[in-house]
MARBA-3410 file (N, C-alpha, C, O; in Angstrom, 1 decimal):
129
109.6,184.4,211.2,108.6,185.1,210.2,109.3,186.2,209.4,109.1,186.3,208.1 ~ 110.1,187.1,210.0,110.5,188.3,209.5,111.6,187.9,208.4,111.7,188.5,207.4 ~ 112.3,186.8,208.8,113.2,186.3,207.7,112.7,185.8,206.5,113.4,185.8,205.5 ~ 111.5,185.2,206.6,110.9,184.6,205.3,110.4,185.7,204.6,110.5,185.7,203.4 ~ 109.8,186.8,205.2,109.3,188.0,204.3,110.5,188.7,203.6,110.4,189.1,202.5
111.7,188.7,204.2,112.8,189.4,203.6,113.6,188.7,202.7,114.6,189.2,202.3 ~ 113.3,187.4,202.4,114.1,186.6,201.7,114.1,186.9,200.3,113.0,187.3,199.9 ~ 115.2,186.8,199.5,115.3,187.1,198.0,114.3,186.1,197.4,113.7,186.5,196.5 ~ 114.2,184.9,197.8,113.4,183.9,197.0,112.0,184.2,197.2,111.2,183.9,196.3 ~ 111.7,184.7,198.1,110.1,185.2,198.2,109.8,186.4,197.3,108.7,186.6,196.7
111.0,187.2,197.4,110.5,188.5,196.4,110.5,188.1,195.0,109.6,188.5,194.3 ~ 111.4,187.3,194.6,111.5,186.6,193.3,110.0,185.8,192.8,109.4,186.0,191.8 ~ 109.7,185.0,193.9,108.4,184.3,193.6,107.2,185.4,193.4,106.3,185.2,192.5 ~ 107.2,186.4,194.2,106.0,187.3,194.3,106.1,188.1,192.9,105.0,188.3,192.3 ~ 107.4,188.4,192.5,107.4,189.1,191.1,106.9,188.3,190.1,106.1,188.7,189.2
107.4,186.9,190.1,106.9,186.2,189.0,105.3,186.1,188.9,104.7,186.2,187.9 ~ 104.9,185.8,190.1,103.4,185.7,190.3,102.7,187.0,189.7,101.7,186.9,189.0 ~ 103.3,188.1,190.1,102.6,189.4,189.6,102.7,189.4,188.0,101.8,189.8,187.3 ~ 103.8,189.0,187.4,104.0,189.0,186.0,103.0,188.1,185.4,102.1,188.5,184.6 ~ 103.1,186.8,185.7,101.9,185.9,185.3,100.6,186.3,185.3,99.8,186.2,184.3
100.3,186.8,186.4,98.9,187.3,186.5,98.7,188.4,185.5,97.6,188.4,184.8 ~ 99.5,189.4,185.3,99.5,190.3,184.4,99.3,189.7,183.0,98.5,190.3,182.2 ~ 100.0,188.8,182.5,99.9,188.1,181.3,98.6,187.4,181.2,98.0,187.5,180.2 ~ 98.1,186.6,182.1,97.0,185.8,182.0,95.6,186.9,182.1,94.5,186.6,181.7 ~ 95.9,188.0,182.5,94.6,188.9,182.4,94.4,189.4,181.1,93.4,190.0,180.8
95.3,189.2,180.2,95.1,189.7,178.8,94.0,188.6,178.0,93.4,189.0,177.0 ~ 93.8,187.5,178.5,93.0,186.5,177.8,91.5,187.1,177.6,90.8,187.6,178.6 ~ 91.1,187.0,176.3,89.7,187.8,176.1,88.6,186.9,176.7,88.8,185.7,176.8 ~ 87.5,187.6,177.0,86.3,187.1,177.6,85.4,186.5,176.5,85.2,187.1,175.5 ~ 85.0,185.3,176.8,84.2,184.6,175.6,82.7,184.5,176.2,82.4,184.1,177.3
81.9,185.0,175.2,80.5,185.2,175.5,79.7,184.1,174.7,80.1,183.7,173.7 ~ 78.6,183.6,175.1,77.8,182.5,174.4,76.3,183.1,174.4,75.9,183.7,175.3 ~ 75.7,182.8,173.2,74.1,183.1,173.3,73.6,182.1,172.3,74.3,181.4,171.5 ~ 72.2,182.2,172.3,71.5,181.4,171.6,71.6,181.8,169.9,71.7,183.0,169.7 ~ 71.5,180.9,169.0,71.6,181.3,167.7,70.0,181.1,167.2,69.3,180.1,167.4
69.7,182.2,166.4,68.1,182.2,166.0,68.0,181.0,165.0,68.8,180.8,164.0 ~ 66.8,180.4,165.4,66.6,179.2,164.5,66.4,179.3,162.9,66.5,178.4,162.0 ~ 66.1,180.5,162.6,65.9,180.8,161.2,67.2,180.9,160.4,67.2,180.7,159.2 ~ 68.2,181.2,161.2,69.6,181.5,160.5,70.2,180.2,160.1,70.3,179.3,161.0 ~ 70.6,179.9,158.9,71.1,178.5,158.6,72.7,178.6,158.8,73.4,179.5,158.4
73.2,177.4,159.5,74.6,177.4,159.6,75.5,177.4,158.4,76.5,178.0,158.3 ~ 74.9,176.6,157.4,75.7,176.5,156.1,75.6,177.8,155.4,76.6,178.2,154.8 ~ 74.5,178.6,155.3,74.8,179.9,154.7,75.7,180.9,155.5,76.4,181.7,154.9 ~ 75.5,180.9,156.9,76.3,181.8,157.5,77.7,181.5,157.4,78.4,182.5,157.2 ~ 78.2,180.2,157.4,79.4,179.8,157.3,80.0,180.4,156.0,81.0,181.1,155.9
79.3,180.1,154.9,79.6,180.4,153.5,79.8,182.0,153.5,80.8,182.5,152.9 ~ 78.8,182.9,154.1,79.1,184.2,154.0,80.5,184.7,154.8,81.2,185.5,154.4 ~ 80.6,184.0,155.9,81.8,184.2,156.5,83.1,183.8,155.9,84.1,184.5,156.1 ~ 83.3,182.8,155.3,84.2,182.2,154.4,84.5,183.2,153.3,85.6,183.7,153.1 ~ 83.5,183.6,152.6,83.4,184.4,151.5,84.0,185.8,151.8,84.7,186.5,151.0
83.6,186.2,153.1,84.1,187.6,153.6,85.7,187.6,153.7,86.4,188.6,153.4 ~ 86.0,186.4,154.3,87.5,186.3,154.6,88.3,186.3,153.2,89.3,187.0,153.0 ~ 87.7,185.6,152.4,88.5,185.3,151.0,88.5,186.8,150.4,89.5,187.3,150.0 ~ 87.4,187.5,150.4,87.3,188.9,149.9,88.2,189.8,150.4,88.7,190.7,149.7 ~ 88.4,189.7,151.9,89.0,190.5,152.5,90.8,190.3,152.2,91.6,191.2,152.3
91.0,189.1,151.8,92.3,188.9,151.4,92.7,189.3,149.8,93.8,189.7,149.4 ~ 91.5,189.1,149.0,91.6,189.5,147.7,91.7,191.0,147.6,92.3,191.4,146.5 ~ 91.3,191.7,148.4,91.2,193.2,148.5,92.6,193.9,148.6,92.8,195.0,148.2 ~ 93.6,193.0,149.1,94.9,193.7,149.5,95.5,193.9,148.2,95.2,193.2,147.2 ~ 96.3,195.0,148.2,96.8,195.7,146.8,97.7,194.7,146.3,97.6,194.4,145.1
98.7,194.0,147.0,99.7,193.1,146.4,99.0,191.9,145.7,99.3,191.5,144.6 ~ 97.9,191.4,146.5,97.2,190.3,145.7,96.4,190.6,144.4,96.3,189.9,143.5 ~ 95.9,191.9,144.6,95.2,192.4,143.4,96.2,192.6,142.1,95.8,192.3,141.0 ~ 97.3,193.1,142.4,98.2,193.4,141.3,98.7,192.0,140.9,98.7,191.8,139.7 ~ 99.1,191.0,141.7,99.4,189.8,141.1,98.4,189.2,140.2,98.6,188.9,139.0
97.2,189.1,140.7,96.1,188.5,139.9,95.9,189.3,138.5,95.5,188.6,137.5 ~ 96.0,190.5,138.5,96.0,191.3,137.4,97.1,191.0,136.3,97.0,191.1,135.1 ~ 98.2,190.6,137.0,99.5,190.3,136.2,99.2,189.0,135.6,99.8,188.7,134.5 ~ 98.6,188.2,136.1,98.2,186.8,135.7,97.0,186.7,134.7,96.8,185.7,134.0 ~ 96.3,187.9,134.6,95.4,188.1,133.5,93.9,187.9,134.0,92.9,187.7,133.2
93.9,188.0,135.3,92.4,187.7,135.9,91.7,189.0,136.2,92.3,189.9,136.8 ~ 90.3,189.1,135.5,89.6,190.4,136.1,89.0,190.1,137.3,89.2,189.0,137.8 ~ 88.3,191.0,137.8,87.4,190.9,139.1,86.3,190.1,138.9,86.0,189.2,139.7 ~ 85.5,190.3,137.6,84.5,189.5,137.3,84.8,188.0,137.2,84.1,187.2,137.7 ~ 86.0,187.6,136.5,86.5,186.3,136.6,86.7,185.6,138.0,86.2,184.6,138.4
87.5,186.4,138.9,87.7,185.9,140.2,86.4,185.7,140.9,86.3,184.7,141.6 ~ 85.3,186.7,140.8,84.1,186.4,141.5,83.3,185.3,141.0,82.7,184.5,141.8 ~ 83.3,185.1,139.7,82.5,184.0,139.1,83.3,182.6,139.5,82.6,181.6,139.8 ~ 84.5,182.5,139.5,85.1,181.3,140.0,84.9,181.2,141.4,84.7,180.0,141.8 ~ 84.8,182.1,142.4,84.5,181.9,143.6,83.1,181.4,143.9,82.8,180.7,144.9
82.2,182.0,143.0,80.8,181.5,143.2,80.8,180.1,142.8,80.0,179.3,143.4 ~ 81.6,179.5,141.8,81.4,178.4,141.5,82.0,177.1,142.5,81.9,175.9,142.4 ~ 82.6,177.7,143.5,83.2,176.8,144.5,82.1,176.4,145.6,81.4,177.2,146.1 ~ 82.1,175.0,145.9,81.3,174.5,146.8,81.6,174.8,148.2,82.7,175.3,148.4 ~ 80.7,174.7,149.2,80.8,175.1,150.5,82.1,174.7,151.3,82.8,175.3,152.1
82.3,173.4,150.9,83.5,172.7,151.4,84.8,173.3,150.9,85.8,173.6,151.6 ~ 84.8,173.4,149.5,85.8,174.1,148.9,86.2,175.4,149.3,87.4,175.7,149.5 ~ 85.1,176.3,149.6,85.3,177.7,149.9,85.8,177.7,151.3,86.6,178.5,151.6 ~ 85.3,176.8,152.3,86.0,176.8,153.7,87.3,176.3,153.7,88.1,176.8,154.5 ~ 87.6,175.4,152.9,89.3,174.9,152.9,90.0,176.0,152.4,91.2,176.1,152.8
89.6,176.8,151.3,90.4,177.8,150.8,90.4,178.9,151.8,91.5,179.4,152.0 ~ 89.3,179.3,152.4,89.4,180.3,153.5,90.2,179.9,154.7,90.8,180.8,155.2 ~ 90.3,178.7,155.1,91.0,178.3,156.3,92.6,178.3,155.9,93.5,178.6,156.7 ~ 92.9,178.1,154.6,94.2,178.1,154.0,94.7,179.6,154.1,95.8,179.8,154.6 ~ 93.8,180.5,153.7,94.4,181.7,153.6,94.5,182.3,155.1,95.4,183.0,155.6
93.6,181.9,155.7,93.8,182.4,157.1,95.2,181.8,157.9,95.7,182.5,158.9 ~ 95.6,180.6,157.6,96.8,180.3,158.0,97.9,180.9,157.5,98.9,180.9,158.2 ~ 97.9,181.4,156.3,98.9,182.1,155.7,99.1,183.5,156.4,100.2,183.9,156.6 ~ 98.0,184.2,156.7,98.0,185.5,157.1,98.1,185.6,158.8,98.3,186.7,159.3 ~ 98.1,184.7,159.6,98.1,184.7,160.9,99.3,184.6,161.5,99.4,184.1,162.7
100.3,184.9,161.0,101.8,184.9,161.5,102.0,186.2,162.5,102.8,186.0,163.4 ~ 101.3,187.2,162.4,101.3,188.4,163.4,101.0,188.0,164.8,101.6,188.7,165.7 ~ 100.4,187.2,165.2,99.9,186.8,166.6,101.1,186.3,167.3,101.4,186.6,168.5 ~ 101.9,185.5,166.8,102.9,184.8,167.1,104.0,186.0,167.6,104.6,185.9,168.7 ~ 104.2,187.0,166.7,105.1,188.0,166.8,104.5,188.7,168.2,105.4,189.0,169.1
103.4,188.9,168.5,103.1,189.7,169.5,103.4,188.6,170.8,103.7,189.2,171.9 ~ 103.2,187.4,170.9,103.4,186.5,172.1,104.9,186.7,172.4,105.3,187.0,173.5 ~ 105.8,186.5,171.3,107.3,186.7,171.5,107.6,188.0,172.1,108.4,188.0,173.0 ~ 106.9,189.1,171.7,107.3,190.2,172.3,106.9,190.4,173.8,107.8,190.9,174.5 ~ 105.8,189.9,174.2,105.3,189.9,175.6,106.3,188.9,176.4,106.6,189.1,177.6
106.8,188.0,175.8,107.7,187.1,176.7,108.9,187.8,176.9,109.5,187.7,178.0 ~ 109.5,188.4,175.9,110.7,189.2,175.9,110.6,190.4,176.9,111.5,190.6,177.7 ~ 109.5,191.1,177.0,109.1,192.0,177.8,109.2,191.6,179.2,109.7,192.3,180.1 ~ 108.6,190.3,179.4,108.4,189.8,180.8,109.8,189.4,181.4,110.1,189.4,182.6 ~ 110.6,188.9,180.5,112.0,188.5,180.9,112.8,189.7,181.3,113.6,189.7,182.2
112.6,190.9,180.5,113.3,192.1,180.9,112.9,192.7,182.3,113.7,193.1,183.2 ~ 111.5,192.6,182.4,111.0,193.0,183.7,111.6,192.3,184.7,112.0,193.0,185.7 ~ 111.6,190.9,184.7,112.2,190.1,185.7,113.6,190.4,186.0,114.0,190.6,187.1 ~ 114.4,190.6,185.0,115.8,191.0,185.2,115.9,192.2,185.7,116.8,192.3,186.6 ~ 115.2,193.3,185.3,115.1,194.6,185.9,114.7,194.8,187.5,115.2,195.6,188.3
113.8,193.9,187.8,113.3,194.0,189.2,114.1,193.1,190.1,113.8,193.2,191.3 ~ 115.1,192.2,189.7,115.9,191.5,190.4,117.2,192.0,190.5,118.1,191.4,191.1 ~ 117.4,193.1,189.7,118.7,193.9,189.7,119.9,193.0,189.1,121.1,193.1,189.5 ~ 119.4,192.2,188.2,120.4,191.5,187.2,120.8,192.1,186.1,119.9,192.7,185.4 ~ 122.0,192.0,185.7,122.5,192.6,184.4,123.1,191.8,183.5,123.9,190.9,183.9
122.8,191.8,182.1,123.3,191.0,181.1,124.4,191.8,180.5,124.2,192.9,180.0 ~ 125.6,191.3,180.7,126.9,192.1,179.9,127.4,191.2,178.8,128.0,190.2,179.0 ~ 127.3,191.7,177.6,128.0,190.9,176.5,129.2,191.6,176.3,129.3,192.8,176.0 ~ 130.4,190.9,176.3,131.7,191.3,175.9,132.5,190.9,174.8,133.5,191.5,174.6
END
């Protein structure tokens, strides 16, 4: 029994489990509740889509580019108001997919740090010559 506790393989497996549990503990908690019956799904979805589009349009680089193309704020808002719900939702999802690259960077950083931690705790060194 003592030999099993002191083996290198057991230590590595224990460290791997500790790291994995640390990574999995970052998962957000999800809560659900009832939606009030007077709230329309279509209007709330349109408001959410419009808010996400407005958030992107408020960025300095986007505003400058639209002004260079000759669009005023009133023209942009009138064109957004003319979009149907499905067109607005499609536009909002396309904008979200363009700006969501930051989350993958965070995961890459977490994985790199986990590998470094495993190498540190197993006393392994990477030497580049």
